[in-house]
C-alpha positions, -999 to +999 in steps of 0.1 A: -541+188-277-544+219-255-536+251-273-518+275-249-526+312-253-500+340-249-503+378-251-470+395-261-466+430-275-459+429-313-435+458-310-415+474-282-387+500-278-353+487-268-351+486-230-388+487-225-403+465-198-430+442-214-458+425-197-464+389-210-496+370-202-502+333-206-531+309-202-534+272-207-563+248-204-552+220-180-571+201-153-542+204-127-555+173-108-538+173-074-539+136-067-558+142-035-593+141-048-614+110-050-637+099-078-673+088-075-662+053-063-638+066-036-606+060-056-579+086-056-576+103-089-540+103-102-520+135-100-518+153-133-503+188-130-481+211-150-449+212-130-427+234-150-432+266-171-404+283-190-401+312-213-370+318-235-362+349-255-341+342-285-330+310-268-321+325-235-343+316-205-359+348-191-386+332-168-392+299-151-419+287-127-420+254-108-456+247-100-471+224-073-506+208-068-520+240-052-521+258-086-556+261-100-569+244-131-563+264-163-534+283-149-530+320-159-496+336-155-483+372-161-447+383-158-424+409-171-392+410-192-371+436-209-372+441-247-336+437-259-338+428-296-362+416-322-369+379-321-388+350-308-403+341-274-409+304-267-432+292-240-432+257-227-454+239-201-444+204-190-468+181-171-465+149-150-471+127-180-441+143-198-464+161-223-449+194-235-473+221-245-455+249-264-461+280-284-441+309-298-446+346-304-425+371-324-416+406-312-400+435-332-378+458-311-370+492-325 
C-alpha cells in the first residue's frame, strides 16, 4: 500500500498561517494511453483529496486525468487550536489512502 507523506509544522502560534505539503506515490493513469499491444490502459487516478483539522474540512481538491503521477500538493490553513490534521486521497478503485499529523498550537 502506498504511504502518503505530509509535512506539517509541529508547533504554531494561534492565528498563524501554516503551509502544508503533501506527496503520494500513485500512477495517475489517465485512461488515454495504450499498452504495448495497443489496448487502452484503464483509468486509475486519485479523484479527491481532503484535509480535515480536528474533524472540520479545511481543504478539498477534485483532481482530473491531467494531474501528473505522484501528485504533490501544497496549501495553507490557519492554526486555530492543537489537534489532528487528517489527509485522505481517494482513487477510482475506491481505495482510500490516509495519514494524520498532530500540531500543537500555543
